[in-house]
C-alpha positions in Angstrom: -240.4 -82.5 62.2 -239.1 -78.8 63.9 -236.4 -75.9 62.9 -233.1 -76.8 64.1 -231.2 -73.8 64.2 -226.8 -73.8 64.3 -224.8 -71.4 65.6 -221.8 -71.2 63.5 -218.7 -70.4 64.8 -217.3 -72.3 67.8 -219.9 -74.3 67.4 -220.5 -76.2 64.1 -216.7 -74.7 62.9 -213.9 -75.4 65.4 -212.5 -71.5 66.2 -214.4 -68.1 65.0 -214.1 -68.0 60.6 -214.7 -63.8 61.5 -211.9 -63.4 63.4 -209.6 -65.9 61.0 -211.0 -64.0 58.4 -208.9 -60.9 59.6 -205.8 -63.1 60.3 -206.5 -64.4 56.1 -207.1 -60.6 55.5 -203.2 -59.6 56.7 -201.6 -62.3 56.5 -201.9 -62.2 53.2 -201.0 -58.4 53.1 -204.7 -57.2 52.2 -204.3 -55.2 55.2 -202.2 -53.3 57.1 -200.9 -56.3 59.6 -200.2 -53.8 63.0 -203.0 -51.7 62.8 -205.7 -54.5 61.7 -203.9 -57.1 63.1 -204.3 -55.6 66.6 -207.8 -54.5 66.4 -209.0 -57.9 64.8 -207.8 -59.4 68.5 -209.1 -56.5 70.2 -212.9 -57.3 69.2 -213.1 -61.1 69.6 -211.3 -60.4 73.2 -214.8 -58.1 74.0 -217.0 -60.1 71.8 -215.8 -62.9 74.4 -216.3 -61.2 77.3 -220.2 -59.8 75.8 -219.1 -56.2 75.4 -218.8 -55.8 71.9 -219.8 -53.1 69.8 -221.1 -54.6 66.5 -222.1 -51.6 64.8 -218.2 -50.4 66.1 -217.4 -53.7 63.9 -219.1 -54.1 61.6 -217.3 -50.8 60.3 -214.0 -52.6 61.2 -214.8 -56.1 59.1 -216.1 -54.7 56.4 -214.3 -51.8 55.5 -211.8 -54.1 53.5 -214.8 -55.5 50.5 -215.0 -52.3 50.1 -210.7 -51.4 49.0 -211.8 -54.4 46.4 -213.5 -55.6 43.5 -215.6 -58.2 44.0 -214.5 -61.0 41.8 -210.9 -60.1 43.7 -212.7 -60.9 47.0 -214.6 -64.3 45.3 -211.5 -65.9 45.3 -209.5 -65.1 48.7 -212.5 -66.3 49.6 -213.1 -70.2 48.3 -208.7 -69.9 49.9 -209.5 -68.9 52.8 -213.1 -71.3 53.3 -210.2 -74.1 51.7 -207.3 -73.5 53.9 -208.5 -72.5 57.3 -211.8 -73.1 58.0 -211.8 -76.9 55.7 -209.8 -78.1 58.4 -211.8 -76.9 61.4 -215.4 -78.6 60.0 -215.9 -81.3 62.9 -218.0 -84.7 62.0 -220.0 -84.7 64.9 -221.1 -81.3 63.7 -221.9 -83.0 60.5 -222.9 -85.8 61.8 -225.9 -83.8 64.3 -227.3 -81.9 61.0 -227.5 -85.1 59.1 -229.7 -86.4 62.6 -231.9 -83.5 62.5 -232.0 -83.6 58.6 -233.0 -87.5 58.8 -235.5 -86.1 61.4 -237.0 -84.1 58.8 -236.1 -80.8 60.9 -235.7 -77.4 58.8 -231.9 -76.8 59.7 -231.3 -73.2 60.2 -227.6 -71.5 61.0 -228.1 -68.0 62.6 -224.4 -66.3 63.4 -222.8 -63.1 64.3 -220.5 -63.7 61.6 -221.9 -61.4 57.9 -222.9 -63.1 55.4 -219.7 -62.3 53.4 -217.2 -65.1 55.0 -220.7 -67.6 56.6 -222.1 -68.1 53.4 -219.8 -70.3 51.4 -219.0 -72.3 55.0 -222.4 -73.0 56.0 -223.1 -74.3 52.0 -220.1 -77.1 53.7 -222.5 -78.6 56.1 -226.1 -78.3 52.8 -228.1 -76.3 55.1 -229.5 -73.6 52.8 -231.2 -71.7 55.5 -228.5 -68.5 56.8 -229.4 -66.1 58.2 -226.6 -63.1 58.9 -225.5 -59.8 59.1 -225.8 -59.4 55.4 -223.3 -56.6 54.0 -224.4 -53.4 51.3 -223.9 -54.7 48.0 -224.5 -51.9 45.4 -223.9 -52.3 41.6 -221.8 -54.5 41.8 -219.1 -53.4 44.5 -219.2 -54.0 49.0 -220.2 -50.5 50.0 -218.3 -51.2 53.5 -221.9 -50.3 55.1 -224.1 -53.2 56.4 -227.8 -53.7 55.3 -230.7 -54.2 58.1 -230.1 -55.2 61.7 -227.0 -57.1 62.6 -227.6 -60.1 64.1 -225.9 -60.3 67.5 -227.1 -61.1 70.6 -231.6 -59.4 70.4 -230.9 -59.2 67.3 -231.1 -62.8 66.1 -233.9 -63.2 67.6 -235.0 -60.3 65.9 -233.8 -61.4 62.3 -235.3 -65.3 63.1 -238.9 -63.5 63.7 -239.0 -61.5 60.7 -237.4 -64.4 58.8 -240.2 -67.6 61.1 -243.3 -64.1 60.1 -242.2 -65.1 56.1 -242.1 -69.0 56.5 -245.0 -71.9 57.2 -241.8 -72.0 60.0 -242.9 -72.3 64.5 -241.4 -72.3 67.4 -242.6 -75.0 68.4 -240.4 -78.1 69.5 -237.2 -75.4 68.4 -233.5 -76.3 68.6 -230.7 -74.1 69.0 -227.2 -75.2 69.0 -224.8 -72.5 70.7 -220.8 -72.4 72.8 -221.3 -68.6 74.2 -223.0 -66.6 76.3 -223.6 -63.7 74.2 -227.0 -66.5 72.3 -228.6 -66.4 75.7 -231.9 -64.3 74.4 -231.9 -67.1 71.4 -231.4 -69.6 73.9 -234.2 -68.7 75.9 -236.1 -69.1 73.3 -236.2 -72.1 71.8 -238.2 -75.4 73.1 -234.7 -77.2 73.1 -231.8 -75.4 73.6 -228.1 -77.1 73.5 -225.2 -75.8 74.9 -221.9 -76.9 72.4 -218.9 -76.7 74.2 -220.3 -73.5 76.0 -217.9 -71.0 77.7 -217.7 -70.7 81.1 -220.6 -67.9 81.6 -222.4 -69.5 79.2 -222.0 -72.9 80.4 -223.0 -71.4 84.0 -226.6 -70.8 82.7 -226.9 -74.0 81.4 -226.4 -76.0 84.3 -228.5 -73.2 86.7 -231.3 -74.4 83.8 -230.7 -78.1 83.2 -230.3 -77.6 79.3 -228.1 -80.1 77.9 -224.0 -79.8 77.4 -222.4 -81.5 74.8 -219.5 -81.4 73.0 -218.7 -81.4 69.2 -215.2 -81.2 69.6 -214.8 -84.8 70.6 
């Protein structure tokens, strides 16, 4: 039995949930279309190029949560998951998760997208363990701020190490599945890194390191 770690966006699902949530807010008129949509696209391009300022992005992406009460946000989130996420869930990804579950492995998703967006998505795959940036929640409302270390690049390693320190799990025999070069710090840490439908930079690194390269899209 080992630890099987999965990235979420463009790994277990066929798109980026953070970007899609922003587009959902735009399409529903919840945020200003021109200003928010342009910034959302720019941040996503920065992410793909490895130049994202994660703190700046989190201030941007979490700000709408502070503008509405939690129950309204949860209703919008349920609609978002049903209409935009369920159609991009991947049968091959679910099969991979079930393969590790059947082997007795501990399942963990670690994602740069915040917990508010990702928690219900991860539950759709039947995975109980999630590491993600946690939006601050005080007196029944989101504040637009976040707690702790952003779960991005080296921050994923930091969050994982904290989680391991408070569990009985180890990295012996561990797996990590990811599509993004932003995850190279964590891919380099586990025993069995796997590039999943990788971006160009990750594919190049994986080929040089002889890491497995797989697709969950076919």
